[in-house]
MARKE-780024 format. One record per residue: x, y, z of N, C-alpha, C in turn; residue in three letters. Coordinates in steps of 0.05 Angstrom, whole numbers, padded with zeros to 5 digits, always signed. Layout:
XYZXYZXYZAla...
REM end
This chain:
+04450-01174-00312+04416-01171-00309+04422-01142-00271Met+04402-01130-00273+04401-01110-00265+04373-01126-00228Ser+04380-01111-00214+04362-01123-00190+04331-01129-00200Pro+04323-01149-00188+04293-01156-00197+04291-01167-00227Gly+04311-01173-00230+04309-01188-00257+04311-01217-00258Asp+04322-01218-00233+04322-01254-00226+04301-01267-00218Phe+04279-01249-00223+04254-01263-00209+04242-01256-00237Lys+04244-01235-00248+04221-01226-00263+04233-01239-00298Cys+04252-01241-00301+04266-01244-00321+04270-01274-00330Gln+04255-01285-00346+04268-01323-00350+04303-01313-00363Arg+04312-01338-00347+04338-01342-00363+04340-01365-00378Met+04364-01370-00390+04356-01384-00410+04359-01414-00393Ser+04366-01439-00398+04364-01469-00386+04399-01461-00374Arg+04414-01454-00397+04445-01462-00387+04450-01438-00367Asn+04432-01410-00373+04440-01390-00351+04432-01400-00317Glu+04413-01416-00328+04398-01421-00302+04413-01442-00279Ala+04432-01465-00290+04439-01480-00290+04464-01479-00270Arg+04477-01458-00290+04508-01447-00279+04497-01434-00251Lys+04476-01411-00249+04480-01395-00232+04465-01413-00209Leu+04454-01435-00215+04442-01455-00192+04465-01468-00177Ile+04487-01482-00203+04508-01489-00191+04527-01473-00166Ala+04534-01444-00176+04548-01434-00168+04540-01427-00140Arg+04505-01420-00129+04501-01414-00115+04496-01436-00094Leu+04498-01463-00106+04502-01492-00086+04526-01497-00077Ala+04545-01491-00091+04570-01482-00079+04576-01467-00060Leu+04572-01443-00068+04570-01426-00045+04555-01434-00012Ser+04538-01449-00021+04511-01456-00003+04492-01430+00008Glu+04490-01412-00018+04477-01395-00017+04447-01406-00023Ser+04434-01422-00002+04403-01435-00011+04388-01432+00019Val+04366-01433+00013+04349-01427+00027+04323-01447+00015Thr+04320-01466+00041+04295-01482+00032+04268-01474+00052Phe+04246-01461+00028+04222-01450+00055+04201-01480+00060Val+04193-01463+00080+04168-01481+00097+04161-01507+00076Ser+04145-01493+00058+04132-01516+00040+04149-01538+00025His+04175-01525+00018+04195-01554+00009+04199-01578+00030Ala+04199-01562+00064+04214-01588+00079+04178-01610+00077Phe+04162-01586+00083+04142-01602+00087+04130-01619+00065Asp+04135-01618+00037+04131-01640+00015+04154-01660+00021Arg+04179-01648+00029+04205-01669+00030+04192-01696+00049Met+04178-01678+00076+04179-01700+00091+04151-01723+00082Lys+04134-01710+00072+04108-01723+00053+04112-01753+00035Glu+04136-01729+00019+04148-01747-00001+04168-01770+00006Arg+04175-01768+00027+04206-01782+00043+04227-01773+00027Asn+04232-01759+00014+04256-01741+00007+04271-01737+00022Val+04296-01736+00024+04315-01726+00052+04321-01708+00038Ser+04342-01685+00060+04350-01666+00058+04381-01674+00032Leu+04386-01692+00042+04411-01700+00028+04406-01710+00001Gln+04385-01714-00007+04358-01726-00037+04368-01695-00049Asp+04349-01675-00033+04361-01655-00051+04389-01637-00055Ala+04398-01644-00038+04424-01622-00044+04437-01642-00060Trp+04435-01672-00063+04449-01679-00090+04440-01672-00112Asn+04409-01659-00119+04408-01656-00134+04422-01627-00150Val+04418-01605-00120+04428-01581-00127+04472-01595-00137Leu+04475-01601-00129+04503-01605-00134+04512-01627-00151Glu+04496-01648-00155+04505-01661-00181+04505-01651-00213Ser+04535-01656-00221+04539-01647-00252+04518-01651-00264Pro+04494-01679-00266+04481-01697-00284+04461-01684-00285Asp+04462-01661-00268+04423-01658-00258+04416-01632-00281Ser+04396-01636-00292+04384-01611-00316+04365-01590-00301Phe+04361-01582-00325+04333-01563-00332+04315-01564-00344Ile+04289-01580-00330+04274-01583-00352+04258-01574-00353His+04248-01562-00384+04235-01545-00394+04242-01524-00383Gly+04231-01498-00394+04238-01471-00391+04227-01459-00365Asp+04237-01443-00353+04229-01429-00323+04205-01414-00338Gly+04181-01423-00312+04156-01411-00314+04150-01394-00289Glu+04133-01371-00298+04131-01348-00278+04104-01359-00268Phe+04108-01361-00240+04090-01371-00218+04092-01352-00190Glu+04076-01347-00181+04076-01323-00153+04100-01306-00147Asn+04099-01287-00175+04111-01265-00167+04148-01274-00187Gly+04147-01302-00185+04186-01302-00201+04186-01322-00219Ser+04208-01329-00238+04204-01352-00253+04218-01370-00231Tyr+04208-01392-00244+04220-01425-00217+04224-01442-00248Arg+04253-01469-00239+04264-01469-00251+04262-01501-00246Tyr+04250-01522-00255+04253-01553-00251+04290-01566-00262Arg+04292-01567-00232+04324-01581-00237+04323-01610-00227Leu+04332-01630-00244+04323-01656-00245+04350-01677-00246Cys+04343-01696-00236+04362-01720-00244+04340-01746-00247Thr+04353-01762-00255+04333-01793-00249+04311-01792-00230Asn+04321-01792-00205+04308-01802-00181+04287-01772-00172Arg+04306-01749-00175+04292-01729-00154+04286-01699-00175Ile+04273-01688-00177+04257-01665-00178+04258-01643-00151Gln+04274-01622-00165+04270-01599-00149+04261-01572-00157Ala+04246-01562-00147+04229-01533-00161+04243-01513-00148Val+04258-01498-00165+04270-01473-00154+04269-01439-00167Leu+04282-01427-00144+04274-01393-00157+04295-01383-00147Ser+04306-01356-00163+04321-01335-00142+04313-01318-00127Phe+04329-01306-00111+04319-01284-00096+04324-01257-00124Asn+04317-01230-00111+04311-01214-00129+04343-01201-00144Ser+04362-01207-00128+04388-01200-00141+04411-01223-00150Asp+04390-01246-00144+04405-01267-00154+04437-01284-00135Gly+04432-01280-00113+04454-01280-00089+04438-01303-00076Thr+04419-01311-00081+04406-01330-00063+04388-01354-00073Arg+04389-01375-00074+04379-01395-00090+04352-01404-00070Leu+04338-01411-00078+04304-01412-00063+04298-01446-00075Ile+04289-01463-00049+04278-01483-00059+04249-01491-00054Val+04237-01489-00071+04198-01478-00073+04197-01502-00060Val+04206-01522-00070+04195-01563-00069+04207-01586-00073Thr+04207-01599-00072+04224-01620-00089+04202-01648-00087Val+04211-01656-00108+04190-01690-00118+04205-01706-00120Ile+04196-01736-00111+04210-01761-00131+04194-01767-00151Arg+04210-01776-00169+04201-01777-00197+04201-01803-00198Arg+04177-01814-00227+04170-01837-00223+04190-01837-00251Ser+04201-01868-00244+04216-01873-00271+04204-01891-00284Ile
REM end
């Protein structure tokens, strides 16, 4: 992919999951202030959020959705969902928000 494609071109679930795993492993992750605000509001710890990013059992729910200038992906475990995007060149994972899922 060329620069800009990571924000403006939808990846398959498999491609997105592999890139998320690679960026989480290298700790190339940014939590935006909205994510921190919502985590506090929803009683979700930073460790909970990292567990979603690092878990081999986490999965992408649905297809990427284009919102606010980039594709966003919903990475889920049974308990937590993180909404994620990538910077334009795909070298950084951006955590937009984190939600506790109802079971």
